[in-house]
Rosetta silent file (secondary structure, phi, psi, omega in degrees, C-alpha in Angstrom):
SEQUENCE: MKWVISLLESTTAGVSRGVPIGPHGIHLIAESTLIPVDNSLEANGLVFQRYADDILIFCESEKSAKKALSLLAGILDKQQRLMLQKHKTKIYAPSEFQSLCAEMIEDRPISKEEEKLLGIIKRYTGGNPYKTISYSQIQPTDWANFSSTVVSKIIQDYLSKSDVDYIRLRWFYRRLTQVGHPGALDLSISEFESLGPCLANICTYISSIQSISPTDWKTVGDKLLELLETDEIQQSEFFRLSILSLFTKNDHINHFSSLATKFQSSDPFARREILLAATRNHAFDWLREHKEVIHIWTRGKRSLLFMQFQDFHKTKRSILLTVVVLMVHLKRP
SCORE:     score description
SCORE:     0.000 S_00000001
   1 L     0.000  -43.154  175.253   10.619  -18.793   10.243 S_00000001
   2 H   -55.964  -38.506 -179.990    8.727  -16.697   12.778 S_00000001
   3 H   -67.793  -41.080  178.905   11.252  -13.945   12.427 S_00000001
   4 H   -66.705  -39.410 -178.974   10.899  -13.948    8.677 S_00000001
   5 H   -69.124  -40.646  176.345    7.106  -13.845    8.831 S_00000001
   6 H   -63.654  -40.419  175.520    7.382  -10.970   11.352 S_00000001
   7 H   -65.835  -36.604  175.629    9.652   -9.092    9.095 S_00000001
   8 H   -64.684  -45.796  178.487    7.349   -9.556    6.151 S_00000001
   9 H   -61.387  -34.854 -173.188    4.369   -8.324    8.117 S_00000001
  10 H   -89.064  -17.354  178.885    6.245   -5.257    9.366 S_00000001
  11 H  -116.741    1.017  174.190    7.664   -4.198    6.052 S_00000001
  12 L  -117.126  147.547 -178.907    4.961   -4.896    3.531 S_00000001
  13 L  -144.813  114.245  163.919    1.681   -3.107    3.375 S_00000001
  14 L   132.010  -71.859 -166.030   -1.209   -3.636    1.198 S_00000001
  15 L  -114.720  167.930 -170.611   -1.648   -6.181   -1.461 S_00000001
  16 L   -96.771   -5.579 -179.750   -1.800   -9.920   -1.936 S_00000001
  17 L  -137.789  158.479 -176.634    0.346  -10.251   -4.993 S_00000001
  18 L   117.069  174.951 -179.953    3.650   -9.025   -6.239 S_00000001
  19 L   -85.733  130.128  177.970    7.314   -9.052   -5.137 S_00000001
  20 L   -78.161  112.916 -179.336    7.715   -7.987   -1.488 S_00000001
  21 L  -115.181  133.878  176.358    9.820   -4.863   -1.375 S_00000001
  22 L  -154.107 -175.535 -170.613   10.653   -2.910    1.697 S_00000001
  23 L   -86.697   -0.802 -173.271   13.411   -0.804    3.341 S_00000001
  24 L  -120.074 -143.069 -176.602   15.154   -3.648    5.270 S_00000001
  25 L   -69.790   -2.753  177.264   16.425   -7.157    4.778 S_00000001
  26 H   -57.633  -21.949  179.703   13.223   -7.916    2.808 S_00000001
  27 H   -63.742  -34.654  179.940   15.249   -7.104   -0.280 S_00000001
  28 H   -58.345  -40.160 -178.567   17.032  -10.441    0.144 S_00000001
  29 H   -69.348  -46.124 -179.347   13.732  -12.300   -0.085 S_00000001
  30 H   -57.983  -44.178 -178.947   12.727  -10.177   -3.179 S_00000001
  31 H   -60.561  -39.723 -177.908   16.031  -10.947   -4.799 S_00000001
  32 H   -68.036  -34.857  178.851   15.517  -14.663   -4.228 S_00000001
  33 H   -66.409  -24.011 -178.611   12.088  -14.749   -5.709 S_00000001
  34 H  -105.386    0.606  177.773   13.430  -13.463   -9.078 S_00000001
  35 H   -57.194  -37.698  173.983   16.516  -15.538   -9.374 S_00000001
  36 H   -64.216  -24.822  175.066   14.737  -18.002  -11.764 S_00000001
  37 H   -69.069  -48.262  176.576   13.922  -14.953  -13.961 S_00000001
  38 H   -49.696  -48.718  179.714   17.618  -14.074  -13.951 S_00000001
  39 H   -56.984  -42.202 -176.476   18.439  -17.656  -15.003 S_00000001
  40 H   -69.703  -45.605  178.428   15.903  -17.541  -17.871 S_00000001
  41 H   -59.057  -45.299  178.559   17.230  -14.140  -19.165 S_00000001
  42 H   -61.594  -37.246  178.654   20.812  -15.441  -19.052 S_00000001
  43 H   -63.869  -25.382 -175.331   19.753  -18.646  -20.883 S_00000001
  44 L  -100.270   12.907  171.772   18.360  -16.471  -23.630 S_00000001
  45 L    74.302   24.099 -175.830   21.638  -14.544  -23.930 S_00000001
  46 L   -90.267  144.382  172.020   20.329  -11.126  -22.702 S_00000001
  47 E   -95.994  123.576 -174.981   22.634   -8.599  -21.105 S_00000001
  48 E  -154.907  165.013  171.865   20.796   -7.076  -18.055 S_00000001
  49 E  -130.413  139.084  175.653   21.055   -5.655  -14.569 S_00000001
  50 E  -133.982  136.136  172.449   18.560   -6.191  -11.857 S_00000001
  51 E  -127.026  113.502 -179.459   18.005   -4.763   -8.397 S_00000001
  52 L    57.044 -121.467 -177.317   14.985   -6.301   -6.560 S_00000001
  53 L   -99.737   15.945  174.684   12.099   -5.817   -9.128 S_00000001
  54 E  -102.712  125.154 -173.541   13.826   -3.186  -11.305 S_00000001
  55 E  -125.466  130.873  174.456   15.326   -4.659  -14.486 S_00000001
  56 E  -114.445  125.015  177.607   17.443   -3.002  -17.119 S_00000001
  57 E  -112.971  123.760 -174.089   17.981   -4.842  -20.376 S_00000001
  58 E   -99.857  118.420 -176.148   20.735   -3.645  -22.759 S_00000001
  59 L  -127.494  168.441 -176.181   20.098   -4.287  -26.420 S_00000001
  60 L   -95.718  -10.175 -175.430   21.804   -3.288  -29.773 S_00000001
  61 L  -154.980  161.584  175.073   18.609   -2.086  -31.556 S_00000001
  62 H   -67.168  -29.417  179.017   15.053   -1.051  -30.939 S_00000001
  63 H   -68.798  -45.252  176.581   13.829   -4.213  -32.693 S_00000001
  64 H   -67.918  -27.528  176.702   15.949   -6.403  -30.390 S_00000001
  65 H   -70.306  -41.326  178.988   14.688   -4.363  -27.352 S_00000001
  66 H   -63.938  -38.548  176.889   11.051   -5.047  -28.317 S_00000001
  67 H   -64.983  -41.951 -179.695   11.838   -8.747  -28.637 S_00000001
  68 H   -67.539  -33.975  172.410   13.522   -8.783  -25.372 S_00000001
  69 H   -60.483  -48.886  177.549   10.517   -7.044  -23.687 S_00000001
  70 H   -56.058  -47.482  179.455    8.188   -9.619  -25.126 S_00000001
  71 H   -61.676  -41.050  178.526   10.346  -12.409  -23.837 S_00000001
  72 H   -65.725  -35.518  178.964   10.586  -10.942  -20.316 S_00000001
  73 H   -62.188  -39.577  176.213    6.802  -10.439  -20.146 S_00000001
  74 H   -64.654  -40.902 -177.968    6.387  -14.146  -20.993 S_00000001
  75 H   -63.675  -46.064  178.233    8.960  -15.253  -18.475 S_00000001
  76 H   -58.658  -44.426 -177.801    7.326  -13.185  -15.690 S_00000001
  77 H   -67.222  -47.918 -172.895    3.843  -14.558  -16.518 S_00000001
  78 H   -70.249  -39.389 -172.740    4.927  -18.201  -16.711 S_00000001
  79 H   -90.260  -38.219 -170.622    7.270  -18.330  -13.747 S_00000001
  80 H  -123.209   -4.562 -175.881    5.790  -15.791  -11.219 S_00000001
  81 L    55.867   38.064  177.086    2.397  -14.846  -12.511 S_00000001
  82 L  -103.010  159.981  171.647    3.635  -11.157  -12.594 S_00000001
  83 L  -126.079  147.348  176.637    2.936   -8.500  -14.978 S_00000001
  84 L   -70.596  141.314  175.976    4.970   -5.569  -16.253 S_00000001
  85 L   -84.109  126.972 -173.914    3.728   -2.179  -15.166 S_00000001
  86 H   -64.026  -46.184 -174.635    2.989   -0.164  -18.284 S_00000001
  87 H   -75.114   -5.835  174.092    3.937    3.189  -16.819 S_00000001
  88 H  -107.731    3.440 -175.195    7.212    1.814  -15.600 S_00000001
  89 L  -117.707  122.768 -172.290    8.245    0.082  -18.828 S_00000001
  90 L  -153.736  148.789  171.415    9.860    1.982  -21.658 S_00000001
  91 L   -99.276  122.500 -172.832   12.533    1.609  -24.417 S_00000001
  92 L  -112.497  140.485  167.540   15.087    4.286  -24.135 S_00000001
  93 L   -74.336  156.039 -179.639   17.738    5.544  -26.670 S_00000001
  94 H   -54.649  -39.623  177.192   21.243    5.697  -25.147 S_00000001
  95 H   -68.039  -35.729  175.399   21.087    9.505  -24.848 S_00000001
  96 H   -66.573  -37.760 -176.363   17.674    9.423  -23.220 S_00000001
  97 H   -69.066  -43.030  179.217   18.885    6.778  -20.767 S_00000001
  98 H   -60.565  -38.095  179.802   21.893    8.924  -19.801 S_00000001
  99 H   -72.224  -35.286  177.919   19.628   11.942  -19.071 S_00000001
 100 H   -68.184  -37.184  178.046   17.299    9.770  -17.011 S_00000001
 101 H   -67.733  -31.971  178.266   20.116    8.493  -14.937 S_00000001
 102 H   -69.439  -37.196  177.444   21.341   12.018  -14.291 S_00000001
 103 H   -68.060  -33.162 -173.531   17.843   13.035  -13.188 S_00000001
 104 H   -70.877  -24.667 -178.282   17.393   10.157  -10.807 S_00000001
 105 L   -97.463    0.395  178.667   20.413   11.225   -8.703 S_00000001
 106 L  -107.188  147.723  174.843   19.417   14.924   -8.541 S_00000001
 107 L   -87.631  110.475 -174.963   16.989   16.554   -6.163 S_00000001
 108 L  -121.467   66.428  179.452   14.508   18.332   -8.463 S_00000001
 109 L   -61.301  140.252 -174.020   11.725   19.943   -6.599 S_00000001
 110 L   -71.977  -23.157  179.489    9.025   21.273   -8.967 S_00000001
 111 L  -153.559  171.494  173.461    8.656   24.649   -7.043 S_00000001
 112 H   -63.147  -31.194  177.953   10.048   26.705   -4.234 S_00000001
 113 H   -61.852  -47.956  177.728    7.137   25.498   -2.056 S_00000001
 114 H   -64.506  -41.258  179.960    8.200   21.809   -2.451 S_00000001
 115 H   -55.791  -40.181 -179.635   11.814   22.736   -1.911 S_00000001
 116 H   -72.924  -37.499 -178.739   10.875   24.380    1.428 S_00000001
 117 H   -69.873  -42.707  179.696    8.770   21.416    2.641 S_00000001
 118 H   -64.890  -31.509  177.977   11.461   18.929    1.686 S_00000001
 119 H   -66.512  -38.273  175.126   14.000   20.992    3.592 S_00000001
 120 H   -66.743  -44.769  178.550   11.864   20.779    6.764 S_00000001
 121 H   -63.289  -43.724  179.253   11.388   17.034    6.366 S_00000001
 122 H   -61.368  -40.480  177.683   15.061   16.514    5.830 S_00000001
 123 H   -65.039  -32.151  174.797   15.902   18.493    8.906 S_00000001
 124 H   -86.796  -26.950  178.431   13.820   16.243   11.060 S_00000001
 125 H   -92.284  -14.256 -177.172   14.609   12.974    9.454 S_00000001
 126 L    73.104   19.472 -176.749   18.332   13.599    9.024 S_00000001
 127 L    81.407    4.095 -179.698   17.916   12.655    5.392 S_00000001
 128 L   -82.540  116.360 -171.344   16.851    9.167    6.208 S_00000001
 129 L   -73.744   -6.742 -179.332   14.103    8.321    3.643 S_00000001
 130 L  -106.563  -10.103 -173.746   12.610    5.631    5.869 S_00000001
 131 L   -79.413  140.251 -178.298   12.382    7.424    9.193 S_00000001
 132 L  -111.889  144.022  179.452    8.899    8.593   10.285 S_00000001
 133 L  -116.109  137.064 -179.953    8.273   11.695   12.543 S_00000001
 134 L   -88.842  154.062 -176.904    5.414   11.962   14.891 S_00000001
 135 H   -53.250  -39.986 -177.580    3.229   15.098   14.992 S_00000001
 136 H   -68.433  -20.821  179.951    4.440   15.950   18.484 S_00000001
 137 H   -77.028  -19.831 -171.850    8.075   16.069   17.347 S_00000001
 138 L   -99.704  129.580  175.902    7.490   18.871   14.774 S_00000001
 139 L   -60.020  146.607 -179.874    7.442   22.471   15.840 S_00000001
 140 H   -59.767  -32.720 -175.980    4.202   24.308   15.271 S_00000001
 141 H   -70.912  -38.673  176.690    5.900   26.915   13.116 S_00000001
 142 H   -69.730  -40.778 -178.760    7.246   24.062   10.820 S_00000001
 143 H   -63.414  -34.377  179.819    3.919   22.278   10.760 S_00000001
 144 L   -60.609  -24.580  179.948    2.203   25.382    9.751 S_00000001
 145 L   -68.877  -23.502  179.849    4.158   25.364    6.463 S_00000001
 146 L   -88.068   49.199 -177.521    2.395   22.144    5.540 S_00000001
 147 L   -75.050  155.921 -178.131   -0.969   23.644    4.762 S_00000001
 148 H   -61.666  -32.872 -179.885   -3.467   21.785    2.570 S_00000001
 149 H   -65.547  -44.349 -179.441   -3.315   24.664    0.057 S_00000001
 150 H   -67.427  -49.379 -174.314    0.480   24.436   -0.325 S_00000001
 151 H   -66.095  -42.127  178.919    0.662   20.591   -0.461 S_00000001
 152 H   -65.508  -37.977  173.656   -2.225   20.403   -2.958 S_00000001
 153 H   -58.604  -41.257 -179.492   -0.612   23.010   -5.122 S_00000001
 154 H   -65.170  -39.640  176.983    2.546   21.076   -5.385 S_00000001
 155 H   -66.392  -40.832  176.411    0.671   17.974   -6.478 S_00000001
 156 H   -61.343  -36.352  176.501   -1.318   20.022   -8.922 S_00000001
 157 H   -60.184  -43.477  177.204    1.903   21.446  -10.352 S_00000001
 158 H   -64.155  -38.458 -177.418    2.991   17.895  -11.194 S_00000001
 159 H   -75.123  -27.359 -178.975   -0.354   16.928  -12.686 S_00000001
 160 L   -73.068  -12.051  174.153   -0.503   20.050  -14.845 S_00000001
 161 L   -71.170  144.867  178.470    2.544   19.006  -16.912 S_00000001
 162 L   -63.437  -28.995  175.008    1.905   17.469  -20.249 S_00000001
 163 L  -120.534   98.234 -172.282    4.248   14.642  -19.295 S_00000001
 164 L   -72.484  129.128 -178.009    3.663   13.935  -15.711 S_00000001
 165 L   -86.918   84.358  177.813    6.812   12.900  -13.737 S_00000001
 166 H   -68.077  -26.229  174.160    5.225   10.130  -11.691 S_00000001
 167 H   -61.355  -48.019  178.232    8.542    8.940  -10.465 S_00000001
 168 H   -64.061  -46.999  178.494    9.181   12.281   -8.812 S_00000001
 169 H   -58.050  -38.435  176.410    5.505   12.530   -7.663 S_00000001
 170 H   -70.307  -32.966  177.448    5.714    9.239   -5.920 S_00000001
 171 H   -66.490  -37.546  175.821    8.897   10.281   -4.264 S_00000001
 172 H   -64.952  -40.662  179.792    7.023   13.376   -2.948 S_00000001
 173 H   -63.504  -34.950  177.125    4.233   11.262   -1.520 S_00000001
 174 H   -61.259  -41.342 -178.388    6.903    9.138    0.261 S_00000001
 175 H   -70.222  -42.471  172.624    8.326   12.286    1.912 S_00000001
 176 H   -57.203  -30.208  176.998    4.806   13.286    2.991 S_00000001
 177 H   -65.492  -33.315  179.801    4.377    9.842    4.509 S_00000001
 178 H   -61.736  -30.455 -177.945    7.347   10.491    6.775 S_00000001
 179 H  -108.084  -14.632  174.598    5.561   13.335    8.482 S_00000001
 180 L    61.771   37.893  177.812    1.946   12.037    8.041 S_00000001
 181 L   -82.448  134.070 -174.868    0.491   15.547    7.149 S_00000001
 182 H   -82.746   10.956 -171.930   -3.162   15.305    5.844 S_00000001
 183 H   -59.062  -34.491 -178.543   -2.708   18.186    3.450 S_00000001
 184 H   -89.768    3.401 -169.437   -2.802   15.877    0.285 S_00000001
 185 H   -67.470  -54.390 -173.296   -5.701   13.745    1.420 S_00000001
 186 H   -64.577  -40.126  174.017   -8.653   15.334   -0.230 S_00000001
 187 H   -61.436  -47.289 -174.029   -6.815   15.979   -3.571 S_00000001
 188 H   -57.598  -36.112 -177.647   -5.501   12.423   -3.649 S_00000001
 189 H   -78.486  -40.383 -177.828   -9.008   11.049   -3.463 S_00000001
 190 H   -68.962  -33.144 -176.987  -10.656   13.564   -5.816 S_00000001
 191 L  -105.935   34.863 -173.455   -7.904   13.246   -8.508 S_00000001
 192 L   -59.265  -43.619 -179.744   -7.607    9.585   -8.204 S_00000001
 193 L   -54.861  -47.486 -176.241   -7.792    8.847  -11.983 S_00000001
 194 L   -68.652  -31.259 -174.641   -4.903   11.205  -12.683 S_00000001
 195 L   -98.633   12.313 -178.896   -2.878    9.853   -9.768 S_00000001
 196 H   -49.524  -39.618  179.452   -3.393    6.055  -10.573 S_00000001
 197 H   -66.829  -14.764 -177.742    0.337    5.350  -11.047 S_00000001
 198 H  -103.074    9.094 -170.934    0.916    6.647   -7.434 S_00000001
 199 H   -56.388  -44.621  177.937   -1.846    4.625   -5.819 S_00000001
 200 H   -55.744  -49.670  177.709    0.376    2.375   -3.777 S_00000001
 201 H   -62.516  -38.684  177.071    2.223    5.407   -2.446 S_00000001
 202 H   -66.074  -41.389  175.303   -1.077    7.218   -1.762 S_00000001
 203 H   -64.123  -42.091  177.157   -2.447    4.302    0.304 S_00000001
 204 H   -64.082  -39.565  174.363    0.700    4.199    2.324 S_00000001
 205 H   -57.912  -51.045  179.768    0.493    7.972    2.741 S_00000001
 206 H   -55.473  -41.620  176.919   -3.156    7.704    3.959 S_00000001
 207 H   -64.126  -24.915 -173.333   -2.214    5.130    6.560 S_00000001
 208 H   -87.024  -11.806 -164.124    0.557    7.454    7.893 S_00000001
 209 L   -68.014  135.111  178.367   -1.720   10.496    8.384 S_00000001
 210 L  -112.537  165.594  162.292   -1.755   12.102   11.879 S_00000001
 211 L    70.280   29.613  171.392   -3.668   14.835   13.633 S_00000001
 212 L  -123.875  158.375 -176.888   -7.183   14.472   12.138 S_00000001
 213 L   -78.589  152.670  176.685  -10.308   13.621   14.018 S_00000001
 214 H   -50.912  -36.796 -178.204  -12.227   10.278   14.082 S_00000001
 215 H   -67.505  -35.966  177.974  -15.077   12.077   12.369 S_00000001
 216 H   -65.520  -39.125  176.325  -12.822   13.157    9.555 S_00000001
 217 H   -57.266  -43.513 -178.003  -11.640    9.579    9.262 S_00000001
 218 H   -58.658  -43.495  179.979  -15.175    8.478    8.911 S_00000001
 219 H   -62.283  -38.782  178.964  -15.604   10.889    5.984 S_00000001
 220 H   -66.163  -42.561  178.944  -12.465    9.493    4.356 S_00000001
 221 H   -57.596  -38.723  175.796  -13.895    6.012    4.673 S_00000001
 222 H   -60.795  -44.129 -176.608  -17.121    7.181    2.891 S_00000001
 223 H   -68.395  -40.073  174.289  -15.005    8.518    0.023 S_00000001
 224 H   -59.916  -40.060  177.080  -13.018    5.322   -0.156 S_00000001
 225 H   -68.977  -32.109  175.083  -16.147    3.225   -0.400 S_00000001
 226 H   -66.035  -41.837  178.170  -17.290    5.485   -3.302 S_00000001
 227 H   -63.971  -38.968  178.284  -14.033    4.858   -5.097 S_00000001
 228 H   -57.408  -24.351  178.727  -14.464    1.058   -4.747 S_00000001
 229 L   -83.806  -11.752 -175.361  -17.714    1.407   -6.920 S_00000001
 230 L   -76.600  154.134 -178.778  -15.978    3.230   -9.768 S_00000001
 231 H   -60.396  -37.540  179.384  -15.215    1.277  -12.941 S_00000001
 232 H   -57.092  -46.522  179.594  -11.413    2.024  -12.672 S_00000001
 233 H   -65.104  -47.101 -174.573  -11.312    0.240   -9.315 S_00000001
 234 H   -61.193  -27.356 -177.206  -13.578   -2.520  -10.207 S_00000001
 235 H   -88.327   -8.676 -177.481  -11.369   -3.448  -13.215 S_00000001
 236 L  -120.479  110.691  179.385   -8.103   -3.424  -11.320 S_00000001
 237 H   -64.126  -37.346 -178.990   -7.439   -6.017   -8.589 S_00000001
 238 H   -61.569  -46.856 -178.862   -4.365   -4.065   -7.458 S_00000001
 239 H   -62.961  -45.202 -178.466   -6.336   -0.803   -7.050 S_00000001
 240 H   -59.299  -52.923 -179.193   -9.234   -2.675   -5.309 S_00000001
 241 H   -64.132  -33.947  178.692   -6.999   -4.447   -2.796 S_00000001
 242 H   -65.337  -40.714 -178.701   -4.995   -1.337   -2.128 S_00000001
 243 H   -74.805  -38.358 -178.096   -8.064    0.638   -1.090 S_00000001
 244 H   -63.854  -33.873 -171.807   -9.552   -2.321    0.866 S_00000001
 245 H   -69.794  -19.912  178.933   -6.280   -2.633    2.823 S_00000001
 246 H   -63.438  -34.689 -178.965   -6.783    0.899    4.285 S_00000001
 247 L   -71.414   -8.619 -177.291   -9.763   -0.353    6.207 S_00000001
 248 L   -96.032   -4.442 -166.724   -7.513   -2.902    7.902 S_00000001
 249 L  -116.871   -1.528 -173.113   -5.057   -0.326    9.252 S_00000001
 250 L  -142.041  117.010 -174.941   -7.273    2.356   11.060 S_00000001
 251 L   -65.503  -19.449 -172.815   -9.756    1.924   13.804 S_00000001
 252 L   -90.153  -16.685  173.904  -11.536    5.117   12.900 S_00000001
 253 L   -79.359   70.326 -164.078  -12.366    4.177    9.279 S_00000001
 254 L   -94.698   76.883 -177.712  -15.210    2.168   10.765 S_00000001
 255 L  -123.807   30.866 -172.200  -17.241    1.015    7.693 S_00000001
 256 H   -64.882  -30.086  178.785  -17.271   -2.638    8.248 S_00000001
 257 H   -60.732  -33.803  178.382  -20.976   -3.021    7.782 S_00000001
 258 H   -70.964  -40.591 -178.855  -20.573   -1.770    4.265 S_00000001
 259 H   -69.636  -32.846  179.300  -17.615   -4.135    3.571 S_00000001
 260 H   -59.981  -36.649  178.722  -19.532   -7.097    5.018 S_00000001
 261 L   -68.177  -16.831 -179.387  -22.136   -6.832    2.309 S_00000001
 262 L   -91.918   -9.499 -170.795  -19.410   -7.211   -0.280 S_00000001
 263 L   -61.512  -44.884 -178.200  -17.885  -10.341    1.223 S_00000001
 264 L   -63.926  -34.156 -172.867  -19.947  -13.055   -0.546 S_00000001
 265 L   -96.891    6.902 -174.843  -19.494  -11.550   -3.965 S_00000001
 266 L   -96.882  161.120  173.101  -15.729  -10.760   -3.607 S_00000001
 267 L   -75.170  159.934 -175.775  -12.730  -12.738   -4.799 S_00000001
 268 H   -53.847  -36.871 -176.186  -10.508  -14.592   -2.255 S_00000001
 269 H   -70.122  -40.058  177.432   -7.937  -11.807   -2.183 S_00000001
 270 H   -68.778  -38.859  179.805  -10.566   -9.106   -1.427 S_00000001
 271 H   -62.974  -32.705  174.956  -12.163  -11.397    1.187 S_00000001
 272 H   -53.914  -47.548 -179.669   -8.786  -11.520    2.846 S_00000001
 273 H   -66.271  -40.081 -179.861   -8.750   -7.770    3.277 S_00000001
 274 H   -72.367  -27.006  174.188  -12.343   -7.776    4.592 S_00000001
 275 H   -63.263  -51.613 -177.524  -11.437  -10.492    7.155 S_00000001
 276 H   -60.332  -36.974  179.790   -8.595   -8.238    8.362 S_00000001
 277 H   -68.871  -32.573  174.709  -11.003   -5.307    8.500 S_00000001
 278 H   -61.551  -42.017  177.674  -13.382   -7.377   10.538 S_00000001
 279 H   -62.771  -45.301 -179.594  -10.628   -8.012   13.066 S_00000001
 280 H   -56.726  -39.997 -178.964   -9.729   -4.382   13.100 S_00000001
 281 L  -100.374   19.192  174.039  -13.327   -3.472   13.904 S_00000001
 282 L    59.178   29.172 -177.035  -13.810   -6.318   16.487 S_00000001
 283 L   -91.008   61.824 -173.441  -16.475   -8.041   14.451 S_00000001
 284 H   -68.248  -32.543  172.875  -15.578  -11.373   16.009 S_00000001
 285 H   -63.383  -44.560 -179.344  -19.127  -12.895   15.853 S_00000001
 286 H   -63.177  -40.511  173.823  -19.303  -12.099   12.192 S_00000001
 287 H   -56.107  -42.889  177.956  -16.020  -13.829   11.727 S_00000001
 288 H   -63.732  -40.743 -178.282  -17.218  -16.941   13.472 S_00000001
 289 H   -64.313  -27.292 -172.629  -20.277  -17.046   11.302 S_00000001
 290 L  -108.383    9.070 -169.295  -18.243  -16.989    8.161 S_00000001
 291 H   -67.900  -24.108 -175.036  -15.324  -19.259    9.182 S_00000001
 292 H   -89.267   -6.494 -178.766  -16.698  -22.219    7.102 S_00000001
 293 H  -112.569   13.361  177.369  -16.877  -20.406    3.757 S_00000001
 294 L   -73.565  125.791 -179.446  -13.298  -19.012    3.838 S_00000001
 295 L   -54.405  149.602 -179.918  -11.261  -19.845    0.720 S_00000001
 296 H   -57.053  -35.702 -178.727   -8.323  -22.244    1.256 S_00000001
 297 H   -58.769  -33.574 -173.372   -5.930  -19.411    0.261 S_00000001
 298 H   -98.458    6.435 -178.868   -7.062  -17.323    3.327 S_00000001
 299 H   -63.317  -39.409  175.457   -7.102  -20.188    5.885 S_00000001
 300 H   -59.132  -41.466  178.106   -3.714  -19.323    7.248 S_00000001
 301 H   -72.393  -31.945  178.100   -4.791  -15.745    7.865 S_00000001
 302 H   -64.627  -39.141  174.244   -8.069  -17.045    9.217 S_00000001
 303 H   -57.803  -40.139  178.328   -6.155  -19.066   11.824 S_00000001
 304 H   -65.235  -45.133 -178.391   -4.279  -15.936   12.835 S_00000001
 305 H   -59.031  -51.649 -174.161   -7.559  -14.027   13.103 S_00000001
 306 H   -60.329  -34.908  173.432   -9.171  -16.650   15.182 S_00000001
 307 H   -59.585  -36.091 -173.302   -6.231  -16.801   17.577 S_00000001
 308 H   -70.441  -33.644 -176.795   -6.663  -13.055   18.127 S_00000001
 309 H  -105.172    5.268  177.848  -10.320  -13.275   19.211 S_00000001
 310 H   -60.185  -43.144 -179.804  -10.186  -16.694   20.929 S_00000001
 311 H   -68.612  -33.287  178.881   -9.510  -15.122   24.302 S_00000001
 312 H   -61.559  -40.531 -178.055  -12.302  -12.589   23.706 S_00000001
 313 H   -69.976  -38.290 -179.028  -14.838  -15.349   23.320 S_00000001
 314 H   -61.655  -44.063 -177.751  -13.510  -17.169   26.362 S_00000001
 315 H   -63.303  -43.384  179.601  -13.970  -13.941   28.364 S_00000001
 316 H   -60.406  -43.616 -176.690  -17.551  -13.477   26.910 S_00000001
 317 H   -63.400  -41.647  179.709  -18.483  -17.043   27.849 S_00000001
 318 H   -60.967  -44.065  178.349  -17.210  -16.499   31.380 S_00000001
 319 H   -68.002  -29.990  178.318  -19.251  -13.403   31.791 S_00000001
 320 H   -69.767  -45.738 -178.428  -22.396  -15.123   30.490 S_00000001
 321 H   -63.133  -34.593  179.906  -21.883  -18.065   32.839 S_00000001
 322 H   -66.451  -42.840 -179.750  -21.454  -15.608   35.738 S_00000001
 323 H   -61.897  -50.717 -179.310  -24.789  -13.939   34.768 S_00000001
 324 H   -58.040  -44.215  177.035  -26.663  -17.303   34.600 S_00000001
 325 H   -63.639  -38.497  177.282  -25.309  -18.325   38.006 S_00000001
 326 H   -66.605  -39.033 -179.619  -26.377  -15.065   39.557 S_00000001
 327 H   -68.455  -35.752  177.027  -29.837  -15.347   38.091 S_00000001
 328 H   -62.567  -43.269  175.351  -30.219  -18.912   39.337 S_00000001
 329 H   -60.789  -40.606 -177.540  -29.183  -17.739   42.806 S_00000001
 330 H   -68.943  -25.961  178.277  -31.581  -14.925   42.788 S_00000001
 331 H   -75.492  -21.867 -176.568  -34.437  -17.321   41.908 S_00000001
 332 L   -73.056  146.020  175.811  -33.742  -19.579   44.817 S_00000001
 333 L   -72.243    0.000    0.000  -35.725  -18.878   48.005 S_00000001
């Protein structure tokens, strides 16, 4: 069980709901969580294929496809409390689906600039889509190709299309994550509304960024706090938790005082992220003050947090006792 928990923690990043998907054996767990959905689809006579949380349902007409889609939405809600993602859900004609399948297996960079960057990344990763490369491993001449101007232009090229290829754009963000270049940072935050379908990938990308100063990270944190106040973020739990999770992964995005003011008015899932941010910022005394008001859902995480700073408090008490003893000795004649 400890091994499974460790695997979950190391391969999932971000949010409190959904099917846990990652690059390792975690797929087995994802598969098992949706087996009841498979059983319900089979019981209703549907022909389908599923890999982790990607489901294809084959129907004889558009009418039967809409009926199957409605049925699936109901099954997911009743069994798993999951929702279909609108931008990932579509009814295809057979010819359209054949074209889609062909596109999915082709490397289709949107420009020569993207093709060049992908070639550099592939050279360092050996084509492994999960391998990460540290800044020190990349030659300065190669790193120079990843300028903010070039990276931002590639993303803008995708967004300028009338029908944005978010599947491909998310793929590009995953490649940037492998090298952790900060070139897409400012644009990703400023164009958040347009990049909404890529949010999970953007958050993972931001967590991977290397070679920027603590002062710049502080500025990033300021911008993330501004995003949290926008209507789009306020109305979406997924977006809100994704952004909050960034404060739990970086010591330099030190804005805990701002997050602490949101704790009492936040839902239990957001509180969990704020608790983790408190630990990241060593706000152990604040955690102790709030241990009695933590929702039951977060108590397991709370126990883990308290274990982390238990030794800290023991050390602090020892120091205080030492000071008291010294003061007493000093007062004696």
